[in-house]
N, C-alpha and C positions, 0 to 999 in steps of 0.2 A: 504494500500500500504506500503510494507516494504522497498521499495527502489529498485534501480537497479544498479548492478555492471557491468560496460561495459569494455570489453577488446577490445582495438582498435589497429590498425596497424599504418601506417604512416600518416594518414590523418583523418579528421573529415568529415563525409558525411553530406549533408544538413539536412537530417532527424534527425541525431544525434544532430546537432547544435540546431535545433528547440526544441528538448527535453531539452537540457541543458539550454536554456533561458526561459523555462516555469517556471513561479513563483511557488515556493513550491516544485519543483521536487527534490527528494532525489536520488542523483546519486553519485557514486564513480567511477572515471575513472582509468583504469589500462593501463599503458604504454603511457599515453597521458595527457596533462594538458589543462585546460580551465578556464578562469577567473571566480572566484566565485564558483567553484566546487572543492571538494577535489579530490586528485588523489594519486595513488600509482605508483612510478617510480623506475627504477633501480638506485642504488647508483653509479653514474658516477665517483665520486672521489674514492670510494673503487675499482671500476673497474680499473681505471688507475693505482692506487697505487699497486694493486695486480699484474697486468701485468708487471709493472716496477720491482717489487720485483723478479719475476721469470726471467726476462731478465737479471737483474744484477747478479742473481745467476748463470746464464750461461756465465757471463763475457761480456755481451753486454753493451757498453757504448756510441756507436755512433748510434743514432736511427733516422730512417726516418719514419715520420708519414704521411700517405696518407689521402687526403680529399676524398670525394665521387667520384668514378670513373664511367665513361660511363653513364649508365642510372640508376644507383643506386639512391634511394630516401633517403635524409637525415633523420636520426632517431631523435626522440625527444631529445632535449637538446644537439645537436651536439656541440654548442658553449661551453657549460659547460664542456664537455669532453675535448675539445681542451684547454680550460683555465687550467684545472687540469693537463693536460699533460705538458704544458709549465711550470706551477708552480712547479710541482714535479721534472721535469728534471733540472730546475735551482737550486732547493734546494739540489739535489743530485749531482750537478755539472756534469751532463751528457751532452754530445754534441748532439744536435738534429737539425733536419730540418723538416719543414712541406711543403708538396707538394700539391698544389691545381690545378694542371694541369688537373686532371681528366682522365689521360691517362696512361695505364699500361706501354707502351714502354718508356714513359718519366720517370716513376718511376725507371725502370731498369737503364736508363742512369744516373739519379741523384744518385741512390744507389752506382753505380760504381764511379762516380765523387766525391761524398762525402766520400766514404769509409765506408758506413753504415755496421754495423754488426747485424742489425735486422730491420724488417719492421713491422709497425703497421697499421692496417686498422680499420675503424670505424664499420665494420660489418663482420660477418663470410663469407657471400656469396662472397664479393669482395676479401677477403683474400684467400678463397678456389680457386677462379678463377685464381688468381695470381699464387698460388701453382701449379695448373694444367697446366697452359699455359706459364708462364714466369719465373718460379723458376730456370730453368736451366741457365738463364742468370746471376744470382747472387748467388744462393745457400745460402740463409740466413734464420735464424729463422723468421717465419711469425706469427703474432698475430692478432686475430680478437676479436669480442665481439658480444653480443646480440643474441647468439644462445640459444636454450632451453636445460636445463640440461637433459642429457640422459646417459645411461650406456655405449653406444657406440657412438662416434662422427661420423656423416656422412662425416666429412672432415678430413681424415687421414693426419698426419703431421702438424696439426695446433695447435697452442697454443691459446686457446679461453677462454674468460670470459663469463660464461653462466648465463643467468638470471634464477632466481628461480620463475617461473610464478605461481607455486602452492602456494608459500608463499605470493606472491603478491595478488593472489586471496583471500586468507584468510584475509590479511590485509585490502583489500577493503570491505569485508563483515563486519569486525570489525568496520571500519569507518562508515558504514551505520547504524549499531546497536547503535553506540554512538552518531550519529547525529540525534537528536530528533526534531530539528528545522532548517529550511533553513536559519535562521538568525544567527546561530552559526558561530564563526570564522572558516574560512577554514584552514585546516592543511594538508599539503601534507606529505606523508610518503615515505621514501627512503628505499628500500629493497636491501641488498647486495646479489650478486650472488657468484659464486665461480669459480675458475680456473679449466679448464679441458685440459689435455695435451694428445694428441694422437701422437705417434711416427710413 
């Protein structure tokens, strides 16, 4: 058995958890974490820093960051991304607000009240939905993240930080090859993505 690299979405299914707690199992998780198992995750700090760099380049200094809206499922390490957002905004002396209402109309109201010059979402789907149905209410740059790197974005008009899942897969395989014993120290790997802009 050479091991198993698992790419997971937003949750761990019971049969996956059963495998992960099996003594001696050699597993590397992609896009998810589990105690005692190595994982490969998107570099959230790089994500936030890169998005803020681009928004500052556009002259945006009053930022409204949305929490998860409607039925969206929080992605891995949402709190880590929020902490990085607060830390970098304060270090750059950017004015920011975080909205946790979970409602698009409330975001529009807050954006107008706060005088936001950009909106940030925790995922591309929520950002794209806002662009398609609520953008006319504010007409601001909208940023998302966690999409897959492609030559053409399925979300026109979106500033997005794209995960490099190919590199994450390669990193997971390298983890498995280097982990010869289940008793080795667990080391998680962070893989940066890159910004993708579609006008």
